[in-house]
C-alpha positions in Angstrom: -0.4 -3.4 -20.6 -2.2 -1.2 -18.0 -1.1 1.9 -19.9 -2.6 0.6 -23.1 -5.9 -0.1 -21.4 -6.0 3.4 -20.0 -5.2 5.0 -23.3 -7.8 2.8 -25.1 -10.4 3.8 -22.5 -9.6 7.5 -23.0 -9.7 7.3 -26.8 -13.0 5.3 -26.8 -14.6 7.8 -24.4 -13.5 10.8 -26.6 -14.7 9.1 -29.8 -18.0 8.1 -28.2 -18.5 11.7 -26.9 -17.8 13.1 -30.4 -20.4 10.7 -32.0 -23.0 11.6 -29.3 -22.3 15.3 -29.4 -21.3 15.5 -25.7 -17.6 16.6 -26.2 -18.4 19.8 -24.3 -19.3 17.8 -21.2 -16.1 15.8 -21.6 -14.0 19.0 -21.8 -15.7 20.4 -18.7 -15.1 17.1 -16.8 -11.5 17.1 -17.9 -10.8 20.6 -16.6 -12.9 20.0 -13.4 -11.0 16.8 -12.7 -7.7 18.4 -13.3 -8.6 21.2 -10.8 -9.8 18.7 -8.2 -6.6 16.7 -8.6 -4.4 19.7 -7.9 -6.6 20.6 -4.9 -6.4 17.1 -3.5 -2.6 16.9 -4.1 -1.9 20.1 -2.3 -4.0 18.9 0.6 -2.3 15.6 0.7 1.2 17.1 0.4 0.7 19.2 3.5 -0.6 16.3 5.6 2.1 13.9 4.3 4.9 16.4 5.0 3.5 16.7 8.5 3.4 13.0 9.1 6.7 12.3 7.4 8.2 15.0 9.6 6.8 13.3 12.7 8.1 9.9 11.5 11.6 11.5 11.1 11.4 12.8 14.7 10.2 9.3 15.8 13.2 7.8 13.9 15.7 10.2 15.5 14.2 9.5 18.9 14.6 5.8 18.3 10.8 5.1 18.3 10.8 3.5 14.9 13.7 1.2 15.9 11.6 0.1 18.9 8.6 -0.5 16.7 10.8 -2.5 14.3 12.0 -4.6 17.3 8.4 -5.1 18.4 7.3 -6.3 14.9 10.5 -8.3 14.2 9.3 -11.6 15.9 6.0 -11.4 14.0 7.8 -10.7 10.7 10.1 -13.6 11.4 7.1 -15.9 11.8 5.5 -14.5 8.6 8.8 -14.7 6.5 10.7 -17.7 7.8 12.8 -18.0 4.5 14.2 -14.4 4.9 17.5 -14.3 6.9 17.3 -12.1 10.0 19.9 -9.6 8.9 19.0 -9.6 5.2 18.2 -6.1 3.7 14.7 -7.5 2.7 13.8 -7.8 6.4 14.6 -4.1 7.0 12.6 -3.0 3.9 9.6 -5.2 5.0 9.6 -3.7 8.5 9.9 -0.1 7.2 7.1 -0.7 4.7 4.8 -2.2 7.5 5.6 0.8 9.9 4.8 3.3 7.1 1.6 1.5 6.4 0.8 1.5 10.1 0.7 5.3 10.0 -1.3 5.4 6.8 1.7 6.7 4.8 1.0 4.6 1.6 3.1 7.0 -0.5 6.1 6.6 1.8 5.5 2.8 2.1 5.5 2.2 -1.7 9.3 2.8 -2.4 10.2 0.5 0.6 7.7 -2.1 -0.7 9.4 -2.0 -4.1 12.8 -2.4 -2.5 11.6 -5.3 -0.4 10.2 -7.0 -3.5 13.6 -6.5 -5.3 15.4 -8.0 -2.3 13.0 -10.9 -2.0 13.4 -11.6 -5.8 17.2 -11.7 -5.3 16.7 -14.3 -2.5 14.5 -16.2 -4.9 17.5 -16.4 -7.3 16.1 -13.7 -9.6 13.3 -16.0 -10.7 10.3 -14.5 -12.4 8.0 -16.8 -10.4 6.9 -15.4 -7.0 8.3 -17.0 -3.9 6.3 -17.8 -0.8 7.8 -14.6 0.9 6.9 -12.4 -2.1 3.3 -13.7 -2.0 3.0 -13.2 1.7 4.5 -9.7 1.5 2.0 -8.7 -1.2 -0.9 -10.1 0.8 0.1 -8.2 3.9 1.0 -5.0 2.1 -2.3 -5.0 0.3 -4.3 -5.5 3.5 -2.0 -3.2 5.4 -2.8 -2.8 9.1 -3.4 0.9 9.7 -3.5 2.8 13.0 -3.9 6.3 11.5 -5.3 6.6 7.9 -3.3 9.7 7.2 -4.1 9.9 3.4 -7.9 9.4 3.9 -7.9 12.0 6.7 -6.2 14.5 4.4 -8.8 13.9 1.7 -11.6 14.3 4.2 -10.0 17.6 5.4 -9.7 18.8 1.8 -13.4 18.3 1.3 -14.3 20.1 4.6 -15.4 17.0 6.6 -17.0 18.0 9.9 -14.9 15.3 11.7 -12.2 14.0 9.4 -10.7 11.7 12.1 -13.9 9.8 12.9 -12.8 7.0 10.6 -9.8 6.0 12.7 -11.6 3.4 14.8 -13.4 1.8 11.9 -10.3 1.8 9.7 -8.3 0.1 12.5 -11.0 -2.6 12.8 -11.3 -3.1 9.1 -7.5 -3.3 8.5 -7.1 -5.7 11.5 -9.7 -8.0 9.9 -8.2 -7.6 6.4 -4.7 -8.4 7.6 -5.8 -11.5 9.6 -7.8 -12.6 6.5 -4.8 -12.0 4.2 -2.4 -14.0 6.4 -4.9 -16.9 6.9 -5.7 -17.1 3.1 -2.0 -16.9 2.3 -1.2 -19.7 4.7 -4.2 -21.8 3.5 -3.1 -21.7 -0.2 0.6 -22.2 0.7 -0.2 -25.4 2.7 -2.6 -26.6 0.0 0.1 -26.1 -2.6 2.6 -28.0 -0.4 0.1 -30.9 0.0 -0.4 -31.1 -3.8 3.4 -31.0 -4.3 3.8 -33.8 -1.7 1.2 -36.0 -3.4 3.0 -35.7 -6.8 
């Protein structure tokens, strides 16, 4: 459905530009956008490779395992339905740690795997389970210590101080994660109360 929406927006934009006689501006914007996309991607690749390399060193040094152990009690509270040694727990922890370091691209595959495992726990149902909703809320708000991707974009565009957003990002993501957990719990308990009344 999303692909259809994007195609329709592109087609409508091109047809509108042809009617208005602004197709030259559309062509210029297309080539400029493509050039900027390549520039941003190259900048992001270099930073992501650096941070992924650091994460690999941290993994080999046992730091990620220690972080996972540190987060495990919190994750157990957030996902009480997920068994301790279930693969979903490992993917959830990996996703959270990758997001913690601002590696959204690295976190995405682990997030998808976590959702697949949570769906299996839910009996393969197409209806989202409590754990799936909680994971989506936490993954979307994603507590971030180092916003690696944003720093990379700021460096690409020659920011005077690309890392100055670290403090504000940390505060914003702490607030968003707390809000996500509270809202998730509120709606869960409200749904349970409604179910109990029925």
